[in-house]
Short mmCIF file of the C-alpha atoms (twelve columns), coordinates in Angstrom:
data_MODEL
# 
_entry.id   MODEL 
# 
loop_
_atom_site.group_PDB 
_atom_site.id 
_atom_site.type_symbol 
_atom_site.label_atom_id 
_atom_site.label_alt_id 
_atom_site.label_comp_id 
_atom_site.label_asym_id 
_atom_site.label_seq_id 
_atom_site.Cartn_x 
_atom_site.Cartn_y 
_atom_site.Cartn_z 
_atom_site.pdbx_PDB_model_num 
ATOM 1   C CA . MET A 1   124.613 96.286  142.181 1 
ATOM 2   C CA . LYS A 2   127.002 97.746  144.733 1 
ATOM 3   C CA . GLU A 3   128.634 100.984 143.660 1 
ATOM 4   C CA . ASN A 4   132.273 102.065 144.296 1 
ATOM 5   C CA . ILE A 5   133.322 98.580  144.983 1 
ATOM 6   C CA . ASP A 6   136.731 98.220  146.614 1 
ATOM 7   C CA . LEU A 7   138.832 95.922  144.437 1 
ATOM 8   C CA . VAL A 8   142.421 94.614  144.429 1 
ATOM 9   C CA . SER A 9   143.605 95.179  140.858 1 
ATOM 10  C CA . GLU A 10  147.086 93.778  141.116 1 
ATOM 11  C CA . PRO A 11  147.279 90.981  143.734 1 
ATOM 12  C CA . ILE A 12  150.237 88.692  143.951 1 
ATOM 13  C CA . PHE A 13  149.808 84.940  143.706 1 
ATOM 14  C CA . LEU A 14  152.171 82.300  145.069 1 
ATOM 15  C CA . VAL A 15  151.852 79.369  142.762 1 
ATOM 16  C CA . GLY A 16  153.425 75.941  142.532 1 
ATOM 17  C CA . ALA A 17  152.603 72.341  143.327 1 
ATOM 18  C CA . GLU A 18  151.387 71.327  146.784 1 
ATOM 19  C CA . ARG A 19  154.249 70.000  148.988 1 
ATOM 20  C CA . SER A 20  156.654 72.430  147.328 1 
ATOM 21  C CA . GLY A 21  157.130 74.661  150.356 1 
ATOM 22  C CA . THR A 22  154.393 77.129  149.632 1 
ATOM 23  C CA . THR A 23  153.088 76.986  153.203 1 
ATOM 24  C CA . VAL A 24  156.276 78.088  154.832 1 
ATOM 25  C CA . LEU A 25  156.904 80.842  152.235 1 
ATOM 26  C CA . ARG A 26  153.308 82.006  152.612 1 
ATOM 27  C CA . LEU A 27  153.812 82.180  156.396 1 
ATOM 28  C CA . MET A 28  156.988 84.276  155.905 1 
ATOM 29  C CA . LEU A 29  155.137 86.663  153.689 1 
ATOM 30  C CA . ASP A 30  152.183 86.915  155.954 1 
ATOM 31  C CA . HIS A 31  154.380 87.833  158.848 1 
ATOM 32  C CA . HIS A 32  155.892 90.833  157.063 1 
ATOM 33  C CA . PRO A 33  154.421 94.146  158.532 1 
ATOM 34  C CA . GLN A 34  153.358 95.314  155.052 1 
ATOM 35  C CA . ILE A 35  152.096 91.993  153.553 1 
ATOM 36  C CA . ALA A 36  148.857 89.910  154.099 1 
ATOM 37  C CA . TRP A 37  148.673 86.529  152.594 1 
ATOM 38  C CA . CYS A 38  145.796 84.079  152.204 1 
ATOM 39  C CA . SER A 39  146.372 80.330  152.496 1 
ATOM 40  C CA . GLU A 40  145.038 77.947  149.848 1 
ATOM 41  C CA . PHE A 41  142.941 80.143  147.568 1 
ATOM 42  C CA . GLU A 42  141.862 77.552  145.085 1 
ATOM 43  C CA . TYR A 43  138.182 78.164  145.936 1 
ATOM 44  C CA . ALA A 44  138.557 81.310  143.775 1 
ATOM 45  C CA . VAL A 45  139.213 79.363  140.609 1 
ATOM 46  C CA . ASP A 46  138.217 75.661  141.120 1 
ATOM 47  C CA . LYS A 47  134.644 76.218  139.814 1 
ATOM 48  C CA . ILE A 48  135.696 78.125  136.700 1 
ATOM 49  C CA . SER A 49  135.365 75.784  133.755 1 
ATOM 50  C CA . GLU A 50  138.295 74.864  131.458 1 
ATOM 51  C CA . SER A 51  136.653 77.025  128.785 1 
ATOM 52  C CA . GLY A 52  136.568 80.006  131.192 1 
ATOM 53  C CA . GLU A 53  132.793 79.932  132.071 1 
ATOM 54  C CA . LEU A 54  132.182 81.314  135.536 1 
ATOM 55  C CA . PRO A 55  129.924 79.265  137.846 1 
ATOM 56  C CA . PRO A 56  126.336 80.269  138.601 1 
ATOM 57  C CA . LEU A 57  126.417 82.146  141.867 1 
ATOM 58  C CA . ASP A 58  123.849 79.999  143.683 1 
ATOM 59  C CA . GLU A 59  125.809 76.914  142.925 1 
ATOM 60  C CA . TYR A 60  129.000 78.577  144.057 1 
ATOM 61  C CA . TYR A 61  127.471 79.696  147.370 1 
ATOM 62  C CA . GLN A 62  126.345 76.120  148.051 1 
ATOM 63  C CA . TRP A 63  129.799 74.739  147.180 1 
ATOM 64  C CA . LEU A 64  131.514 77.197  149.503 1 
ATOM 65  C CA . GLU A 65  129.317 75.872  152.416 1 
ATOM 66  C CA . THR A 66  131.331 72.653  152.396 1 
ATOM 67  C CA . ASN A 67  134.696 74.042  151.433 1 
ATOM 68  C CA . GLY A 68  136.531 73.777  154.703 1 
ATOM 69  C CA . ILE A 69  139.388 76.027  153.765 1 
ATOM 70  C CA . PHE A 70  136.941 78.827  152.817 1 
ATOM 71  C CA . GLN A 71  134.893 78.313  156.007 1 
ATOM 72  C CA . ASP A 72  138.048 78.562  158.122 1 
ATOM 73  C CA . SER A 73  138.946 81.847  156.405 1 
ATOM 74  C CA . GLY A 74  135.883 83.639  157.950 1 
ATOM 75  C CA . PHE A 75  135.279 85.609  154.849 1 
ATOM 76  C CA . THR A 76  131.745 86.866  154.307 1 
ATOM 77  C CA . ILE A 77  129.763 86.509  151.118 1 
ATOM 78  C CA . ASP A 78  128.281 89.621  149.621 1 
ATOM 79  C CA . ARG A 79  125.418 88.356  147.457 1 
ATOM 80  C CA . ARG A 80  125.171 91.715  145.649 1 
ATOM 81  C CA . LEU A 81  128.502 91.056  143.946 1 
ATOM 82  C CA . SER A 82  129.225 89.339  140.635 1 
ATOM 83  C CA . TYR A 83  131.496 86.250  140.778 1 
ATOM 84  C CA . SER A 84  134.593 88.235  139.850 1 
ATOM 85  C CA . GLN A 85  133.856 90.969  142.354 1 
ATOM 86  C CA . LEU A 86  133.029 88.330  145.066 1 
ATOM 87  C CA . VAL A 87  136.318 86.454  144.856 1 
ATOM 88  C CA . ASN A 88  138.129 89.802  144.725 1 
ATOM 89  C CA . SER A 89  136.314 90.802  147.848 1 
ATOM 90  C CA . PHE A 90  137.946 87.966  149.748 1 
ATOM 91  C CA . LEU A 91  141.291 89.455  149.083 1 
ATOM 92  C CA . VAL A 92  139.989 92.899  150.218 1 
ATOM 93  C CA . GLN A 93  138.767 91.341  153.441 1 
ATOM 94  C CA . LYS A 94  142.131 89.724  154.072 1 
ATOM 95  C CA . ARG A 95  143.954 92.996  153.354 1 
ATOM 96  C CA . ASP A 96  141.661 95.101  155.578 1 
ATOM 97  C CA . ARG A 97  141.664 92.645  158.439 1 
ATOM 98  C CA . ALA A 98  145.455 92.642  158.514 1 
ATOM 99  C CA . GLY A 99  145.668 96.369  158.002 1 
ATOM 100 C CA . LYS A 100 148.433 95.892  155.426 1 
ATOM 101 C CA . PRO A 101 148.768 97.485  151.960 1 
ATOM 102 C CA . ILE A 102 150.035 94.445  150.029 1 
ATOM 103 C CA . VAL A 103 147.882 91.306  149.646 1 
ATOM 104 C CA . GLY A 104 148.377 87.984  147.994 1 
ATOM 105 C CA . ALA A 105 147.310 84.334  148.109 1 
ATOM 106 C CA . ALA A 106 148.681 80.828  147.532 1 
ATOM 107 C CA . VAL A 107 147.156 78.789  144.605 1 
ATOM 108 C CA . HIS A 108 148.269 75.329  143.717 1 
ATOM 109 C CA . ARG A 109 146.052 74.344  140.849 1 
ATOM 110 C CA . HIS A 110 144.205 76.030  137.997 1 
ATOM 111 C CA . PHE A 111 146.213 79.145  138.643 1 
ATOM 112 C CA . ASP A 112 146.166 79.989  134.960 1 
ATOM 113 C CA . ARG A 113 142.494 80.884  135.440 1 
ATOM 114 C CA . LEU A 114 143.474 83.698  137.837 1 
ATOM 115 C CA . LEU A 115 144.204 86.017  134.868 1 
ATOM 116 C CA . GLN A 116 140.498 85.877  133.977 1 
ATOM 117 C CA . ILE A 117 139.719 87.627  137.181 1 
ATOM 118 C CA . TRP A 118 142.965 89.595  137.678 1 
ATOM 119 C CA . PRO A 119 144.536 90.311  134.312 1 
ATOM 120 C CA . HIS A 120 147.212 92.443  135.937 1 
ATOM 121 C CA . ALA A 121 148.199 89.974  138.691 1 
ATOM 122 C CA . ARG A 122 151.776 89.266  139.576 1 
ATOM 123 C CA . PHE A 123 153.175 85.775  140.316 1 
ATOM 124 C CA . ILE A 124 155.746 84.093  142.535 1 
ATOM 125 C CA . HIS A 125 156.491 80.671  141.227 1 
ATOM 126 C CA . LEU A 126 157.975 78.308  143.785 1 
ATOM 127 C CA . VAL A 127 159.426 75.045  142.447 1 
ATOM 128 C CA . ARG A 128 160.832 72.144  144.460 1 
ATOM 129 C CA . ASP A 129 162.652 69.034  143.369 1 
ATOM 130 C CA . GLY A 130 159.891 66.749  142.048 1 
ATOM 131 C CA . ARG A 131 161.410 63.740  143.702 1 
ATOM 132 C CA . ASP A 132 160.830 65.259  147.118 1 
ATOM 133 C CA . VAL A 133 157.304 66.372  146.096 1 
ATOM 134 C CA . ALA A 134 156.432 62.822  145.027 1 
ATOM 135 C CA . ARG A 135 157.752 61.337  148.267 1 
ATOM 136 C CA . SER A 136 155.880 63.940  150.392 1 
ATOM 137 C CA . SER A 137 152.621 63.338  148.564 1 
ATOM 138 C CA . ILE A 138 152.559 59.767  149.767 1 
ATOM 139 C CA . GLY A 139 152.692 60.863  153.358 1 
ATOM 140 C CA . MET A 140 149.677 63.152  152.642 1 
ATOM 141 C CA . GLY A 141 147.611 60.185  151.449 1 
ATOM 142 C CA . TRP A 142 147.302 61.813  147.990 1 
ATOM 143 C CA . ALA A 143 149.278 59.091  146.358 1 
ATOM 144 C CA . GLY A 144 150.118 55.468  147.044 1 
ATOM 145 C CA . ASN A 145 153.433 55.524  145.310 1 
ATOM 146 C CA . VAL A 146 155.914 57.999  143.825 1 
ATOM 147 C CA . TRP A 147 154.562 57.470  140.272 1 
ATOM 148 C CA . LYS A 148 151.236 58.786  141.283 1 
ATOM 149 C CA . GLY A 149 152.811 61.321  143.664 1 
ATOM 150 C CA . LEU A 150 154.303 63.192  140.651 1 
ATOM 151 C CA . GLU A 151 150.981 64.183  139.111 1 
ATOM 152 C CA . ARG A 152 150.281 67.330  141.026 1 
ATOM 153 C CA . TRP A 153 153.924 68.491  140.421 1 
ATOM 154 C CA . ILE A 154 153.652 67.769  136.689 1 
ATOM 155 C CA . ASP A 155 150.294 69.565  136.410 1 
ATOM 156 C CA . ALA A 156 151.565 72.648  138.234 1 
ATOM 157 C CA . GLU A 157 154.809 72.933  136.303 1 
ATOM 158 C CA . GLN A 158 153.097 72.476  132.952 1 
ATOM 159 C CA . ILE A 159 150.603 75.144  133.792 1 
ATOM 160 C CA . TRP A 160 153.379 77.533  134.933 1 
ATOM 161 C CA . THR A 161 155.387 76.871  131.695 1 
ATOM 162 C CA . GLN A 162 152.364 78.029  129.667 1 
ATOM 163 C CA . LEU A 163 151.366 80.829  132.030 1 
ATOM 164 C CA . SER A 164 154.875 82.325  132.350 1 
ATOM 165 C CA . SER A 165 155.158 82.589  128.614 1 
ATOM 166 C CA . ILE A 166 152.322 85.137  128.431 1 
ATOM 167 C CA . ILE A 167 153.045 87.131  131.578 1 
ATOM 168 C CA . PRO A 168 155.486 90.085  131.202 1 
ATOM 169 C CA . ALA A 169 158.750 89.406  132.889 1 
ATOM 170 C CA . GLU A 170 158.344 92.224  135.373 1 
ATOM 171 C CA . ARG A 171 155.189 90.526  136.766 1 
ATOM 172 C CA . GLN A 172 156.791 87.207  137.611 1 
ATOM 173 C CA . ILE A 173 159.589 85.830  139.759 1 
ATOM 174 C CA . GLU A 174 160.768 82.194  140.082 1 
ATOM 175 C CA . VAL A 175 162.102 80.869  143.349 1 
ATOM 176 C CA . LYS A 176 163.581 77.504  144.189 1 
ATOM 177 C CA . TYR A 177 162.554 75.926  147.423 1 
ATOM 178 C CA . GLU A 178 166.056 74.628  147.926 1 
ATOM 179 C CA . THR A 179 167.455 78.187  147.599 1 
ATOM 180 C CA . LEU A 180 164.792 79.604  149.951 1 
ATOM 181 C CA . ILE A 181 165.842 77.039  152.587 1 
ATOM 182 C CA . CYS A 182 169.636 77.408  152.125 1 
ATOM 183 C CA . GLU A 183 169.631 81.153  151.606 1 
ATOM 184 C CA . PRO A 184 166.401 82.434  153.210 1 
ATOM 185 C CA . ILE A 185 167.332 86.028  153.870 1 
ATOM 186 C CA . GLU A 186 168.789 86.745  150.395 1 
ATOM 187 C CA . THR A 187 165.862 85.037  148.807 1 
ATOM 188 C CA . LEU A 188 163.319 86.897  150.810 1 
ATOM 189 C CA . LYS A 189 165.058 90.141  150.004 1 
ATOM 190 C CA . LYS A 190 164.561 89.438  146.273 1 
ATOM 191 C CA . ILE A 191 160.944 88.502  146.773 1 
ATOM 192 C CA . CYS A 192 160.235 91.602  148.846 1 
ATOM 193 C CA . GLU A 193 161.896 93.790  146.160 1 
ATOM 194 C CA . PHE A 194 159.564 92.217  143.580 1 
ATOM 195 C CA . LEU A 195 156.646 93.022  145.849 1 
ATOM 196 C CA . GLY A 196 157.698 96.592  146.211 1 
ATOM 197 C CA . THR A 197 158.752 96.544  149.796 1 
ATOM 198 C CA . SER A 198 161.866 95.792  151.948 1 
ATOM 199 C CA . TYR A 199 162.835 92.577  153.732 1 
ATOM 200 C CA . ASP A 200 161.901 92.572  157.437 1 
ATOM 201 C CA . PRO A 201 163.240 90.082  160.029 1 
ATOM 202 C CA . ALA A 202 159.683 89.817  161.286 1 
ATOM 203 C CA . MET A 203 159.117 87.369  158.418 1 
ATOM 204 C CA . PHE A 204 160.653 84.686  160.587 1 
ATOM 205 C CA . GLY A 205 158.127 85.277  163.329 1 
ATOM 206 C CA . TYR A 206 155.997 82.400  162.026 1 
ATOM 207 C CA . THR A 207 158.032 80.089  164.182 1 
ATOM 208 C CA . GLU A 208 156.318 81.645  167.291 1 
ATOM 209 C CA . THR A 209 152.809 81.147  166.075 1 
ATOM 210 C CA . THR A 210 152.934 77.948  164.017 1 
ATOM 211 C CA . LYS A 211 154.385 74.488  164.161 1 
ATOM 212 C CA . TYR A 212 156.928 75.337  161.397 1 
ATOM 213 C CA . ASP A 213 160.594 75.759  162.277 1 
ATOM 214 C CA . LEU A 214 163.256 77.962  160.746 1 
ATOM 215 C CA . PRO A 215 164.567 76.897  157.364 1 
ATOM 216 C CA . ASP A 216 166.834 73.853  157.751 1 
ATOM 217 C CA . PRO A 217 168.982 72.621  154.830 1 
ATOM 218 C CA . LYS A 218 168.448 69.091  156.051 1 
ATOM 219 C CA . LEU A 219 164.935 69.470  154.520 1 
ATOM 220 C CA . ILE A 220 166.325 69.535  150.975 1 
ATOM 221 C CA . GLN A 221 167.109 66.505  148.895 1 
ATOM 222 C CA . GLN A 222 165.379 64.087  151.337 1 
ATOM 223 C CA . TRP A 223 164.692 61.882  148.350 1 
ATOM 224 C CA . ARG A 224 168.339 60.751  148.486 1 
ATOM 225 C CA . ARG A 225 167.764 59.287  151.926 1 
ATOM 226 C CA . LYS A 226 164.148 58.327  151.881 1 
ATOM 227 C CA . LEU A 227 163.457 56.834  148.370 1 
ATOM 228 C CA . SER A 228 164.742 53.511  147.159 1 
ATOM 229 C CA . ASP A 229 166.871 53.330  143.994 1 
ATOM 230 C CA . TYR A 230 163.855 51.863  142.230 1 
ATOM 231 C CA . GLU A 231 161.538 54.731  143.331 1 
ATOM 232 C CA . ILE A 232 164.137 57.304  142.150 1 
ATOM 233 C CA . GLN A 233 164.364 55.553  138.783 1 
ATOM 234 C CA . LEU A 234 160.571 55.605  138.492 1 
ATOM 235 C CA . VAL A 235 160.436 59.296  139.130 1 
ATOM 236 C CA . GLU A 236 163.292 60.195  136.850 1 
ATOM 237 C CA . SER A 237 161.835 57.949  134.051 1 
ATOM 238 C CA . ARG A 238 158.805 60.190  134.082 1 
ATOM 239 C CA . ILE A 239 160.174 63.704  134.798 1 
ATOM 240 C CA . GLY A 240 163.845 63.487  134.169 1 
ATOM 241 C CA . VAL A 241 163.821 66.030  131.415 1 
ATOM 242 C CA . MET A 242 161.656 68.426  133.400 1 
ATOM 243 C CA . LEU A 243 164.003 68.138  136.378 1 
ATOM 244 C CA . GLN A 244 167.011 69.023  134.246 1 
ATOM 245 C CA . GLU A 245 165.191 71.921  132.635 1 
ATOM 246 C CA . ARG A 246 164.621 73.341  136.164 1 
ATOM 247 C CA . GLY A 247 168.269 72.937  137.146 1 
ATOM 248 C CA . TYR A 248 168.136 69.684  139.063 1 
ATOM 249 C CA . GLU A 249 170.677 67.098  138.480 1 
ATOM 250 C CA . LEU A 250 169.695 63.428  137.958 1 
ATOM 251 C CA . SER A 251 170.819 60.710  140.356 1 
ATOM 252 C CA . GLY A 252 172.955 58.892  137.786 1 
ATOM 253 C CA . LEU A 253 171.101 55.635  138.334 1 
ATOM 254 C CA . PRO A 254 170.478 53.509  135.173 1 
ATOM 255 C CA . HIS A 255 167.503 54.645  133.163 1 
ATOM 256 C CA . LEU A 256 164.288 52.647  133.833 1 
ATOM 257 C CA . THR A 257 161.756 51.976  131.100 1 
ATOM 258 C CA . VAL A 258 158.231 51.721  132.521 1 
ATOM 259 C CA . THR A 259 156.126 49.384  130.380 1 
ATOM 260 C CA . PRO A 260 152.315 49.611  130.018 1 
ATOM 261 C CA . VAL A 261 152.022 46.561  132.288 1 
ATOM 262 C CA . THR A 262 154.195 48.114  134.991 1 
ATOM 263 C CA . GLU A 263 152.171 51.278  134.717 1 
ATOM 264 C CA . GLN A 264 148.976 49.430  135.251 1 
ATOM 265 C CA . GLN A 265 150.510 47.648  138.263 1 
ATOM 266 C CA . LEU A 266 151.555 51.044  139.706 1 
ATOM 267 C CA . LYS A 267 148.095 52.426  139.247 1 
ATOM 268 C CA . LEU A 268 146.540 49.457  141.008 1 
ATOM 269 C CA . GLN A 269 149.145 49.671  143.849 1 
ATOM 270 C CA . ASP A 270 148.410 53.423  144.174 1 
ATOM 271 C CA . TRP A 271 144.556 52.856  144.369 1 
ATOM 272 C CA . TRP A 272 144.869 50.212  147.049 1 
ATOM 273 C CA . ALA A 273 147.375 52.243  149.136 1 
ATOM 274 C CA . ARG A 274 145.009 55.267  149.080 1 
ATOM 275 C CA . VAL A 275 142.041 53.156  150.065 1 
ATOM 276 C CA . GLN A 276 143.986 51.855  153.027 1 
ATOM 277 C CA . PHE A 277 145.045 55.368  153.992 1 
ATOM 278 C CA . ARG A 278 141.445 56.740  153.944 1 
ATOM 279 C CA . LEU A 279 140.143 53.781  155.884 1 
ATOM 280 C CA . GLN A 280 142.777 54.311  158.546 1 
ATOM 281 C CA . ARG A 281 142.233 58.074  158.741 1 
ATOM 282 C CA . TYR A 282 138.425 58.289  158.456 1 
ATOM 283 C CA . GLY A 283 137.204 54.914  159.566 1 
ATOM 284 C CA . LEU A 284 134.901 52.525  157.766 1 
ATOM 285 C CA . ALA A 285 131.629 54.329  158.357 1 
ATOM 286 C CA . ILE A 286 132.778 57.666  156.895 1 
ATOM 287 C CA . PHE A 287 134.762 55.923  154.151 1 
ATOM 288 C CA . LEU A 288 131.565 54.104  152.961 1 
ATOM 289 C CA . SER A 289 129.371 57.161  153.459 1 
ATOM 290 C CA . ASP A 290 131.733 59.205  151.230 1 
ATOM 291 C CA . TYR A 291 131.731 56.551  148.515 1 
ATOM 292 C CA . LEU A 292 127.960 55.969  148.569 1 
ATOM 293 C CA . SER A 293 126.960 59.641  148.767 1 
ATOM 294 C CA . ARG A 294 129.098 60.384  145.716 1 
ATOM 295 C CA . LYS A 295 128.032 57.285  143.846 1 
ATOM 296 C CA . LEU A 296 124.351 57.983  144.439 1 
ATOM 297 C CA . ASN A 297 124.789 61.683  144.060 1 
ATOM 298 C CA . LEU A 298 122.988 62.415  147.347 1 
ATOM 299 C CA . THR A 299 124.015 66.061  147.757 1 
ATOM 300 C CA . GLN A 300 122.960 66.652  151.320 1 
ATOM 301 C CA . TRP A 301 124.515 63.457  152.584 1 
ATOM 302 C CA . GLN A 302 127.649 64.270  150.636 1 
ATOM 303 C CA . LYS A 303 127.800 67.740  152.278 1 
ATOM 304 C CA . SER A 304 127.622 66.349  155.771 1 
ATOM 305 C CA . VAL A 305 130.314 63.775  154.998 1 
ATOM 306 C CA . LYS A 306 132.652 66.335  153.535 1 
ATOM 307 C CA . VAL A 307 132.363 68.431  156.714 1 
ATOM 308 C CA . LYS A 308 133.245 65.390  158.857 1 
ATOM 309 C CA . MET A 309 136.197 64.586  156.732 1 
ATOM 310 C CA . TYR A 310 137.520 68.095  156.879 1 
ATOM 311 C CA . ASP A 311 137.195 68.216  160.647 1 
ATOM 312 C CA . ILE A 312 139.276 65.059  160.875 1 
ATOM 313 C CA . ASN A 313 141.819 66.474  158.501 1 
ATOM 314 C CA . ARG A 314 142.007 69.655  160.531 1 
ATOM 315 C CA . GLU A 315 142.899 67.686  163.617 1 
ATOM 316 C CA . TYR A 316 145.778 66.017  161.819 1 
ATOM 317 C CA . PHE A 317 147.314 69.240  160.678 1 
ATOM 318 C CA . LYS A 318 147.085 71.185  163.912 1 
# 
């Protein structure tokens, strides 16, 4: 085993549901002269079991071969390292490449498992109005309706509620997306203070190197303009209490009771809409190859299909 391994003992993780603004905040952080930030870092925890069992390294190596986000990172795999040391080495590589002393990563799911690897980690929790997250999830093809579009938000918020209760207050900070957009400088000053550095105007330099624009208050509360009254009622019937607990006001529309029959209809609608989305994006051949390779458990075929699908996704998000 490698001796004198360089480890990051107290990394910072940006956690929250996908479509909550984590990308723009991560870009702001990564453009700070003292901060390096990894994009989606779920590959560090996805293969850890719910009971906390670490994956066999050979299986993990194979899985990383078809993980497009990891492949795009350009990180190298040191096979002398244990699992915990290996995923830690990815943060070390990011830090050293950037030549910055502070390093962190964005994680949207299973982020409670991070403590198993980094027991002294610090956390930035970013929360966005669940009504906007549900709407945005449809556009990504992750959901066919707002009912389904809520699930990632619900999962992330429930995990954070549990995680935040066991992390010391000095190791966590909560940020509202809406506040970040409306008061970006003041919000970034607070985050930088939490990270042990000072705010730097260079954090807005991401607009020169990415497709993302400067914070625009028009980006908040889009659900008021883009969701129907029925969709708003659907969302609020499911997460109304959670929204209020997080400081979001309800619409004032009449309460909607979702019956078991309605829920089944919503699930069917969601399934059909996602099928149509995948057919349109990937085409019939790849759609069928993906389904059959998973159904028949043909690993090599499945790997090649995953690579093709990720390449197509990459083109969409350029």
